[in-house]
Every structure is written in structure tokens, then in C-alpha cells.
C-alpha positions in Angstrom: -41.4 1.6 -17.0 -39.0 -0.3 -14.8 -38.5 1.1 -11.4 -34.8 2.0 -10.6 -33.3 0.2 -7.6 -31.8 2.5 -4.9 -28.1 1.5 -5.4 -28.0 1.3 -9.2 -24.9 3.0 -10.5 -22.8 2.1 -7.4 -19.9 -0.3 -7.8 -18.6 -2.2 -4.8 -15.6 -4.5 -4.8 -15.8 -7.2 -2.1 -12.8 -9.2 -0.8 -14.6 -11.4 1.6 -15.4 -14.8 2.9 -17.8 -16.7 5.2 -21.0 -15.0 6.4 -21.0 -11.4 7.5 -19.8 -9.5 4.5 -21.3 -11.9 2.0 -24.6 -11.0 3.6 -23.8 -7.2 3.3 -22.7 -7.6 -0.3 -25.8 -9.7 -1.1 -28.1 -6.9 0.3 -26.2 -4.2 -1.8 -26.5 -6.4 -4.9 -30.2 -7.0 -4.3 -30.7 -3.2 -4.0 -29.0 -2.7 -7.4 -25.3 -2.1 -6.7 -22.8 -3.8 -9.0 -21.0 -6.0 -6.5 -17.8 -7.6 -7.7 -16.5 -10.4 -5.5 -12.7 -11.1 -5.7 -12.0 -14.7 -4.9 -8.5 -16.1 -4.1 -6.7 -18.6 -6.4 -3.2 -20.0 -6.3 -1.2 -22.1 -3.9 -4.0 -24.6 -3.5 -6.8 -22.1 -3.3 -9.7 -22.4 -5.7 -12.0 -19.5 -5.0 -14.0 -18.8 -1.9 -13.9 -21.8 0.4 -17.7 -21.7 0.8 -17.9 -22.7 -2.9 -16.8 -26.1 -1.9 -19.2 -26.8 1.0 -21.2 -30.0 0.9 -24.2 -31.4 2.6 -26.3 -28.8 4.4 -23.7 -26.1 3.5 -23.9 -26.7 -0.2 -26.4 -23.9 -0.9 -24.5 -21.2 1.0 -22.4 -19.9 -1.8 -25.1 -19.4 -4.4 -27.5 -17.9 -1.9 -25.2 -15.3 -0.3 -23.4 -14.4 -3.6 -26.5 -14.0 -5.8 -26.6 -10.9 -8.0 -22.8 -10.5 -7.7 -20.1 -10.8 -10.3 -17.1 -12.9 -9.4 -13.4 -12.6 -10.3 -10.7 -15.0 -9.3 -7.2 -13.4 -8.7 -3.9 -14.6 -7.4 -3.1 -11.6 -5.2 0.4 -13.0 -4.5 1.3 -12.6 -8.2 2.3 -9.3 -9.8 -0.4 -9.7 -12.5 -3.1 -10.4 -9.8 -2.1 -7.3 -7.8 -2.1 -5.1 -10.9 -5.5 -6.4 -11.9 -6.9 -5.8 -8.4 -5.5 -2.2 -8.4 -7.1 -1.5 -11.8 -10.4 -2.9 -10.5 -10.5 -0.8 -7.3 -9.6 2.3 -9.3 -13.1 2.0 -10.9 -15.2 1.4 -7.7 -17.1 3.4 -5.3 -16.2 1.3 -2.2 -14.2 -1.8 -1.1 -15.4 -4.1 1.6 -13.4 -6.8 3.3 -14.0 -8.9 6.4 -10.7 -10.6 7.2 -9.0 -10.5 10.6 -7.0 -7.3 11.3 -3.8 -7.1 9.3 -4.7 -9.5 6.5 -5.2 -6.8 3.8 -1.9 -5.1 4.9 -0.1 -8.5 4.8 -1.0 -8.8 1.1 -0.1 -5.1 0.6 -3.7 -3.8 0.2 -4.0 -1.7 3.4 -6.5 1.1 4.1 -6.9 3.7 1.3 -8.2 7.1 2.0 -10.2 8.8 -0.8 
């Protein structure tokens, strides 16, 4: 019999970059949560900027995003915003680690359950 992981059945949508939240999301995914990483596209952006690190940073993205699912959305487009809203309607939590005001700027401010 396979042992159940502690966070199996929990879905977390992460809208993040760099180090801190990717580490948190990695730990949640390692513990069994379904972690869905939303990456930006459009206007010159091609996913999380850490995907494109070279040299000693080349292994950062695969290490800190292991066990996660990934979805690329243009949140400046109507279709991207609608897809993001459909996605977060199915989650248990959303995590983000941008500077204050970023989520509000793209019209995804705090939501109260």
C-alpha cells in the first residue's frame, strides 16, 4: 500500500518568481499538494525569468519547480484573465510573492473566502 502524502488533495495556484515562494511551492508539491504555477507570457515575456538562467543558475528553475504543473497565461489579455479566474475558482489557496500592489495592478487583488 502506498502511503498518502500529507497535502494530497490540496490545490494551490502560485503566481510567483525568484526564490522565496518557489521554495514554498516546492515544499507543498513535495508533500503532495497539486501546485499549479502560472507563468507570464506576452509583451516579450516567455514564462518565469528563471527558466532562462544560464551558467550556475541554469538548474534553478527545474529544481525549485519540481513536482509542479505549469501554465503560461497573458494576464493582460481578456482570455488570460478569464482563464486565471476559472483556475483560481478550483483551488484551495493562491500564493504570490510580488512587490505590494502588483496583483492589484493586474486586477487580481486580495480575495476573501
